N, C-alpha and C positions, 0 to 999 in steps of 0.2 A: 182580207179572204181572197184567196187565190181561186184559183180557177178546179182545183182539183178537190174531189172526195176519199176519203179511204173510207173503206168500207172493213170490219175485220169479225172473225169469230173465234173464240177462244175454249181450250179445254181448263187450261191450270192459269190461267191469266199470262203467259209468255206472248199471245199475241198480241191480247190486251195492252199492254207494256211497248210494243215494237209499233203499234197503229198509232199509240198515244206521241210517243216521241217522235214518230212519224212526221204525226197530225203537225207539229209543233213547229220543225223544219222548213213545212210545205208554206205553214199558213191554213191548213186546212180541213175543216169539218171533219170528225170524226163522227161515226157511228157503227153502233155492234150490231149483225145479225144474228138475232138471237134462237139461239138452238135449241128445240124444245126438247131433247132426247136425252137423258139422263144418260150421261157418261161417268160417270163417276167412277172409282177404285179399277182394281182388274179386268170386272167383266165389263163397264164401262168401253174400257182400252183395248179388248179385244173387237167389241164390238165395232170399235169408232173404225177399226184399221179393216174389220169385215167389209163395212160398209163401203166404205173408202175403194176398196178391192174389187166389189164388186159393181162400182159407181152406179151408187145408189141417192137417190134424192130423199130428203128427209125435213119431216115440218120444222117450220122456221116462226121468229116472229120476225117481219119485215122491220126494217129501220124507219120505214115512210120515206128515206131520203130523195131529195130535189134532185134528179138526173139531169132536168135541161140545162140547168145552170154549171152544172161539171162537164168540162172538157176531157180531163185525166181521171179517171178511176182507178185507184189502188185497190187491191185485195187483199189484206191479210189474213193467213189461216195459218195451223198447226198443220203438220206434215205427217198422214194416216196414209203408212202401206207405199210411202212414195205415190201418192196421186191425189189428187181433190179434194176437201174433204168435204161432206153428203149438203154442211149446211151453206157450202161457198156453190156448190153443185146445185142445189134448191133454188138458192138467188138469181144465177143466171137464167137458168132457166125460167123462172118468173117474171125477168128483165131486160130477156132478150132483143127484144123491138128495138129498147130503150138504149140498147149500147150499142145500135148503130151509128159510125161516127166517130169515135168516142177511142181516147187513147185509153186501154185498159195496161194495168201493170200488177205484179204478184210479187208479196214481199211473206217470206216461207218462214217459220220458226219452226225448226227440227231439230233431227239427231243426226244427220249428215247426209243425208239425200244431195247430190249435189244440183246445185239451180239448174242446170241443162237439163236433166229431167224432169225437174217438177216444169220445166217450161215446156217441153214435152205433151207431156201429157196435156194440160192444159190446153196450147194451140192444137194437138188432133182432137180432144172430147169438144172444143170448140170452136173451132176457126169461122165457121160461119156466122156463129154468135160475134165474136172479137177477132177475128185475124190473128196475123202475130201480137204480142206483147210487146208493149213499147219497153218493158224493162223486167227481168226473174231476180229475186234476188232470194239467197236461203240464209238465212241466220242461224246455227246451234245455240242450242238456248242455254248449252254451257261454256259460250262464247267469253271470253272477258268483258269487263266492261269497257273499256278504252277500244279493243276492237270493235265491239259490238256499236259502238259509238262512228267511229272511221266509216264500217260499212254502210251503218243507217246513212251518214253526210254522202259519200259516195252514191248510196244510193238515191237519196234527194238531189241531188243536183244532175243526175241523168233525166228525173223527170223536166226541174228547172229547165233546161237546156233544148228541152222536146217543143 
C-alpha cells in the first residue's frame, strides 16, 4: 500500500469509477464519503448545483479513514455549478485539523469545467485547511476510455513524483 488515500463522492457512479481506477494506479486505499442527501432525478440535480453554488455543507456518512498514515489525500468528486460539491465541503470542514501537512489533490468528474476553475474554487475556499493543491485534474464524463485512462495515468504520475 502507498501513503496515499483516495476519498470520493459520487452521484451517478462516474466519480466512483475514477476513484477506483486511481486507487489501483496509486496502490491506495479508496473510501466513499457517503452523501446523505437524495440527489436523484432532475430535482436532485438542481438541488446539487444550488447547494454547491451557495457553498453549503450537507450531511455525510464519514468513511472513517485513517488520515494519520496518509501523506497524500486525493479527493474525487463530481463538479456541480463549477464548485466544490457539498459532501466534500462537509468532509473537509470536519477534518480540517487532520489535513495540516498533507498533500491534497483533487480529481473531478465533470461536463467540461476546466481544472483551473476547480483548482481556484478549492484553493480560495479552503486555503487555510489545504493550502495549494498538489494536483488538480478534471476529466469530462464523456471522455473516451483511452483518453480517460491516459489522463488518469498522468495524474497518478504527478502524485507519485511528489
